[in-house]
N, C-alpha and C positions, 0 to 999 in steps of 0.2 A: 360404381362406388356405392357401398352400403352406408346408410346414415344411422346413427345411434340417437335415440331420443332420451331425454332426461327420465330418471326413475319416476314412476307413477305409484303412489301409495296403493298397497294391496296386491302388487305384482311381485313375484319372486324373481330376483335377478342373480346372475352368476357374476361374482367379482371379476373385474378385468384389470389387466396391468395398467399402471398410471400412464405409461407412454402411449398405449393404445387409446386410452380415453382422450389424451391430448390431441392425437391425430383425428379422432372421430369428431371432437369439438370443432377443429378447424374445418373439416369437411362440412359440418352442419352450418357453420357460418358462411361458407361459400355457396351453399344451396339452401338458402333460407326458406325457399318455397316448400321444402319438405320438412322443415324443422318442426319438431313437436312442441316448440314453445307456444305455437298458436293452435295446437291440436290439429284436427282434420281440416280446419279452415285454411291453413297454410298450403296444404296440398291442393285444395279446391282452387284457391287463388292462383297457384302456379299453373294449374291445368287451364284456367281461363286465359291467363296471359300467353301460354303456349299455343292454345287454340288460335288466338288472334295472330301470333307471330309465325306459327308453323314450326316452332322449335319446342318440343316437349321433353327435352333431355332432363329437365329438373323435376320430372314427375315420374313416379312409379306406377305401373299398371298391372292388373291381373284380369283374367277373364272371369266370368261368373263361376267357373269351376275352381278358381284359385290358382290357375297357371299364370306365371309371370309372362308379360308381353313386352317386347322391345318398344321403346318410345317411337322409333322411326316408323314401325308398322302402324301404330295408332295414328300418328300424324298423317300417313298416307291414306289410311281408311277414312279419317275425318275429311280429308280433301275430296276423296272419291264420293263419299256420301253426300257432300255438299253440292256435287254436280255443277250445274250452271251457276250456282250461287257462290262457288268457291273463290272467285276473283275478288269478291267483296266480303271478307269475313264479318260475322255478326258482332254487334256490340254485346258485351257479356258482363254480368255482375252477379255477385252472390247475394242472396236474399237472407240476411241474418246469419246466425250461427248454426252450425250443424247439430243435429240431434244424435247423441251417441248412446247406443245400447250395447254394452260389453265391447266387443271388438268390431262392431259395425257402426258406421256413421252415415247419416243421410243429410245432404245439404240441398237446398233449392237454389237453382240459378235461373236468371232471366236471360233469354236469348232474343235478340232483336236484329232482324235482317233489314237492310236498306235495299229495297227492290227498285227497278227502273222507275223514273218519275218521282223519286223521293218518297215512294210508298214504304211504310213501315209494317213489318210483320213480326209480332212479338208473342212470346209464350214462355211459360215456366217449365223447367225440367228438373227432376230429381237426379242428383249425383250421389251414388253410393260409394263408400270407401270401406276398406278392410284394413285392420291393424294387424301386422304380422308379429311374429315372435321377437323381431328386432325393433318393435315399437314404431315401425314406419307405416304411415297411412298411405295405402295405394288405392288409386281410383279403379273401381270395377268397370272395365270398359265393355260397352255394348252399344250397338247402333242406335237403340232407342234413346240413348243419351242426347243425340243430336235432334231427333224428332220422334215422337212416340210411335209413329207408324212405320218407321224405317226398319228394315231387316238387312242382314248381310247381303251385299251385292246390289242393293238399291242405290238409286241416284235421285237427287232432287232436280227436277226439270222446271223450266219456266216457259209458260205460254202467254203470248200477248194477244189480246183480242181488240183490234182497232175499232173504235167507235165511228159513227158516221160523221163526216166532215160537214160543218155548217156552211151555208152559202153567204154571199154578199148580196144585200138587198138594195133595191133602189128606193127612191123617195116615197113610193107608194107601198113599200113593204113587200114587193115581189122580188123573187130571186133574179139577180143579174147573172151570177155564176151558178150554174145548175148542171146536173148530168145531161149531156147531149150526145147523140149518136156519132160515133166515129168508125172508120174502117182502117184497120192496119193492113197496109199493102206489103206483101212479102214475096219471097221467091223460094221454091223448093229445088235445091241444086240438082237432085236426081232427075228432075223432069225438064230441065232446061236443055234445049237442043241447039240453040245459037246464042251464046252469051252476048256477043257484040251486037247482034240484031235486036235482042231483047232490051239491052241498055239503051240503044238508040230510040226504040219505039216508046219505052217508058219516059225517056227524057222529053221527047216531043209531046207526049200526052200531058205530062206535068206542066210544061210551059204553056199549054193551051188553057189551063185553068184560070179563071178570073183571078188576077193577082191578089186581090184582097183576101181570098180564101185560103191561100197557102203560100208560105215563103219559098224562096228558090230551093230546089232539091238538088243536092250535090250527089251525083252518081259515080264520081270518079273512082271510088274504092269498091264499087259493087262487084266488078269481075273478080277481084281478089277475095272478097268475102264469100262469093259463090264457090270459088275454087277451094277455099279452106273449110267450107261447111260440109256436114254429112249429107248423104243422099236424101234423108227424110227430114232434114232440119228446115225450120222456118226462118229464113234470113230476112229480117225486117228491112224494108226500104224507106217507108214514110207512113205517118199516121195522118189521114185526111178526115176533115169534117165530112159528114155524110153528104152534104150538098155539093162539096167539091168532088167527092168520089163519083157522084151520079153524073157530073159533067163529062167524065172521061171513062165511065164504066165500059161502054161499048168498045172503046179502043184498047183496053188492057185486060178485060176479063178472060178472054180466050187465048191470051198469049201463052205459049208453052212454058210451064214452070211457075206462073203467077198464082199466088194463094192469097186469101182474104179472110180477115177475122173482124167480126163486128162486135163492138162493145160500147160502153159509155164512159166519158171523161167529164170532169167538172170544167165547164167552159163558159165564157161569156157569149152573148148572142152572135158576135162576129169575131174574127181573129184580131181585128184592130181595135175592138171596143174598149176604150179607156185602158189599153193594155199596160202602159207604163204606170198608171195610177193603181190599177188593180193588182198587177203582178201576175204570177202564174203558179199553177199547182202541178208538180212533177214528181216522179218517183225519186226517193232519196238518192242524192248524188254522193260520190266518194267523200267530198269535203264535209257534207252534212254528217255522215257516219263517223268521220274522224273527229269533228268538232264536238259532236253530241252523241257519244256512244251509248249513253244511258237513256237517251230520248228516242232515237230513231234506230230502226233496223231495216235491212234491205227489203225493198218492196213498199215501205211506208210512203204515203203521199205527203209532200212537204211544200209549203208556200215559199216562193222565191220572189223577192222584190215587192215593191208596192205594198198595198194593204194585205195581200196574202202572206207576204213575208213578215211584215211588222206585227201582225196579229195572228201568226200561225198557231200559237198555243191556244188562243181562244177558239179559233175556227176548228182546229183538229180535235179539241176536247181532250179527254184523258183515256188512254187505252185501258182496257180491262187486263187484269193480271191473274194468272192461275199458277200456283206452285203445285206440281204433281209429282208422283213417284214413278220413276222409270226403271226398267231393267234391261240389260243387254239381251237382244234376241239371238236367234241362231246364227245370224250373219255378223254378230258383234255390235250391230247398231242398236241404240237405245230405243225402246218402245214403251209407251205409257202402260201402266198397270191398271189404270182406271181409278186409282186412288188420288183424290185431290186433298191437299192439306191446307191450302189457302186460296181464296178467290175474292177478287174485287171486280164488280161489273164495270164495263166501259161506260164512260160518261160522254154523251154526244157533245159535239162542239156547239158553241153559241154563235149565232149569225152576227154579221156587221150590218147595221142599217145606215145607208148613206143617203145623201140628198140627190144623187144622180137621177136624171130623167132619161129614159131610154130613147125617146124620140129626139130629144135635143142632142144627146151624145151621138146618135146615129147621124144626125145632120152635120155635126162637127167633124166626125170621122169622114163622112162623105165629102165634105168641103176640102179636106186635106188629102184625099185618096190619091189624086194624080200629081200632087206636089213632089217634085224630085229633090228639093232641098229640105233640110231640117226645118220643121215648122211646128207651131203650137196654136191652139185655139181654146180659150177658157170662156165659159158662159156662166153668168151669175144671175139669179133671180133678184130683181131690184127690191121687191117688197119685203123679203126676209133674209137676203144674203146667201141663200142656198146655192152651192155650186152644182149646176145642172149638167155640165159637160167639161171634160178635160181631155182634149185630143192632142196627140203628138204625131207629127209626120215622120218620114223616113229617118232612120237613125237607130242607135242601140235600143232594143226593145225595153230595157229597164230604165231608160233615162226619161224622167218626167220633166222635160223642158218647160212644160206649161206652168209648173210650180217652182222650179228651182233655177231657171236661167238667170244669169246676172249680166244683163246687156243694156246698152244705152237706149232710151226710149225714143230718141229723135223728136220730131215735131209733135208727136202725140202729147208731149209734156207741155206744149203750149196751153193745153187745157188747165194745167196746174198753174203755170205762170200767169195766165189771164186771170184766174181766180185771185191770186195774190195781188196783182196790180189793181184789180177792181176793189178788193177789200181795203186797200190802202188809199183809195181815191185817186190813184195816179192817172187813171184813164177812165173813160166811159166808152161804151160801144161806138159812139159817134165821134170821139176825139180824133182829130186828124193826126196821123203818125206817118212820117215819111218812110217809104220803102225803096231805098236806093239799090242799085245793082250790087254794091259792096259797102261794107262798113268796117272801119278799122278801129281797134282798141289796143292800146299799148303796143303798136306795131304788128298786131295780128289781124289779118284781113278775114272778114266773114262775107259770104256770098249766098245768093239764093240758088235753088235748083235751076239748072239751065240758064243761070245768070239773068233771070228776069228782074224787072224793076216795075214798080207801080206808081211811083211818085208819092205825093201826099194824099192819103186816102183814109177813110174812117178806120178806126182800130178793128172793127168787126170784119172789114175787108182784108186787112193784114192777116187776121186769123183765118178767114175762109180760104184765102189763097196761099196761106202758110208762108208768110214772108219772114225769113230768118233775120234779115238786117233790121227790120222794125223791132223785133223782140230783143235783139242784141242791144239796140240803142236804149231800150226801156229798162234794161237790167239794173242800172244804178238806183232806180226808184224803188226796188225791192229791198235794198240794203244787203248786208252781209248774210243774213239768215232768213230773209223774207221768203225765198223760194222754198227752203226746207220747212218753214212754218206752214206754208200753204200745202205742201205735200203731206205733212203730218195731219192736217185737218181732214185729209182724204184717206187717212189710214196708212200711208207709206211710212216705212221704218218702224212700224208698230210691232209689238210682241204678240203675234197671232198664235193661237193654238187650234190647229185644224185636226190634230191626230196624225198628221203626216208632215214630212219636211216641206217647208215653203219659205221662199225668200220674199220679204216684204219691201225690199228696196233700200237704197242709200242715196240721199239727195245731197248734191253739192252744197257746201256751206263755207263761209269765210274764205272764199277763194279770191284770187287776184281779179282785177277788173276784167281781164281777158277771159278768165275762167267763169266769172259771173255771166259774161255775155254769152259764152258757149252754153252754159247751163240753162239759160233762159229759153233756149229752143231744143233742150233735151240732149245736149252733147256734154262735153267736159267729163267730170267724174261721176255724174249721176248714172246709176244703174238700177234696173228694175227687173221683175219677172212678168210674164203675161198675167199671172194671177193677181199680182199687185196692181197692175194697170186696170184689170177688169174690176177689181174692188174699188179703185179710185173713181172709175167711170160710173159705177153703180152709185157711189156716194154723191156724185154730181147730180145724177138723175133723181135720186131719192131726197136729196137736200141735207143729208148728214151721213157720216160714216157708220157702217155696221160691218163687223168682221165677217168675211165670207166663211161659211161653215160647210163642212163636208160630211162629218160623222155625226149621226144622231144617237146611235147606241153602239158602243159606249160613247157617251158625250165627252168631249175634251174637258179637262179639269179647269183650265184657266184661259178661256177665250178673252180676247181683248174687249174692254168695255165699249159701248157705243159712243160715238163722238157727239159733240154738241151740234145743234142746228146750225147749218151754214147761213151766212148772211143772205137773206132772201134776194135782195137787189143784185148782189154779185152773182149768185148761182143762177138766177133767172137769166142774167145777161150771158153767162157762159153757155147755158142750154140753147139760147137763141142763136148764138154764134156757131154752135156745133150743128144746129139744123141748117144754117146757111152754108156750112161746108158741103152738105149733101145737095142742097138746092142750086147753089151757084159757084161752089168752090172746087176743091180738089177731089171730092167724093161724089161727083154727080152721077157716076155709074150706078149708084144705089137709089137714086130718086124715084125710079119706077118699080122698085121692089114691092110686091103686093103686101097689103096689110097696113098697119099703123105707120106714121112718119118715122123715118130713120134719122138718128142724130149721130154725129161722129167726128173723128179727127184722124187725118192721115199722118204718117210719120216715116221719114227716111233718116236712118241713123248711121253715121260713120262710126266704124269700130276700130280703126287704126289711123295711121297718118296718110293713107291713100284715099283721096276723095271718091275714088271709083269703088271702094269697098264699103258697101252699105247694107244694113238690115232694113227690112220693110215692115211697117206696122199699120194697123188700123184699130182704133178703139171706138166704141159707140154703143147705142142701144136702140131697140125697137120694142115698143110695148113694155112688158115687164122683164125683158131679158137684156142685160148689159153683157158686153163681150169684148175680148181683146184678141187680135190676130197678130202673130209674129212669124215672119219668114226670114230665116237666117240667110245672109248674103242674098237677099231678095231683090236688091236694087231699088228701083222706084216703087213706092208703095202702090201707086195707081196701076202698075203692071202686074203686081203679085198679091199683096195683102188685100187690096180692095176686091179683086175677083174672088178670093177665098171667102171674104165676108159676104159677098153677093151669093155665092153658092150656098153658104150656110143659111142665110135668111130665106132664100127661095125654097130650100128644102124644108124649113120650118113652116112655111106658108102652105105647103101641100096638104 
């Protein structure tokens, strides 16, 4: 459809029939983008709108020689020239009015592309227009209109240059996660002479590796993958740390068909080193690419879980971007022409500095290494609250049980109850408190482990021997919220900001008499995490609460404020009783541990209505290190949690 523009002074016009003028006016109203009411600016604005939408039917085009061009062809060429940027059309705007010289107008437009990572690339381009005999302003189409260096057949391509990923640092500022040698073990199908025999020998070799160095390797689908692979393919079987590979190299190196590739990956010192806390770094997975197509491409390294996942953007830095001009080669594939039209250098990632101590973390991991049940160990430096270790035993690799478990603390909570009772003056360490075999509250019967009874003994003995019935009988002296108040004075239930998820506990309050009795020895509705109990234990040892801290840089924005000084007489008494647990009570297995005196409290916690189902705990400190040990379904603490604590402390003393 041709459009007619209103008469312009100085131009000769041929009179037209009134009916034709009316039809022309209606057409002009329908396609206002080409209307001469706005001069060439209307056509420019219509062109910009059509560029964005992909529909240019409201715009007239000619080539530089004046030949008319179909709008569909221009739309397709615009898309082709945009190349890899076509999926995200640029933001476009006209810069002021066009300059008109006779029948030629020139307008300036601003083109701004949004590249991956929200990078902006903007520039100005001139748009030339020509006015025909029919007064219609047509855009003079040429590839340079998109970008000044483009010619017909060119395409804009995008190249990403990934910067170096930063590491996670320990408390001394040294890398915890750093490039370490690995060996990719694979199979070349064309050289395999006995598939069944090869799989059997590989399986036996992998099972002979010290377990801490490699997870179980599933070879059940290897025969199928060998059968489907090409003769010269590298069918990957497993990636091993170099030290694990060296254990079995002599058993697998000469097997027909095995191939090996050496490289480096960002890894912690050992496979289990704070793995749930740190997370992992892996090639981008399908869900990464789907969720963040503008951030990741195939082959990118991405943090998953823990610190690596939470701080992935900081650690990976900002990829460099280059927009370059490409042209189809002889085989039809695009090849760079060597012309770059935009470049942004990659920015290296920024490291995370943590408070972790390699020796303490290794000792914690070693203490849990042979534990078959899910378990956790958290160590905190008493003098400043620094988290030195966060170890997790068997279980999902991404589950940081040490920080996020919500489980009853059992008799370790007698440390909190004792502090509350001493603060209220309800007892002293020497106050006689009866320890019967059972004690009943509102029809609910409470008993001691193995149904022991002590009779009337000093309160410190009830504590050292972990008498449940004695603590149940003392519960009313705390009042409805006395236990929760004592817990809060040690940081429980606080708003902690460590830079990672952490559960600080929930203490029973305003419960029935039976609930208060259960809560007095760590049952009932009270739940905690190992980190929360390590923080509370450090508070007792220190004499006041200070929030445990993990990240030094970037430092969390809102750490909990330090608590007030604990009442000296009360906390001194609790410390003395916790020492007595080790010298004469339930923790005597630790009294000959080398080094400074060990203080602690055992705990066995029922987690459902079956008394046989119990978690095992131990909390304590030696020197400047406070710690909490938790073993899920560990039964008696003396059989599971205390031995873990002993292995931990003995490893630290070496």
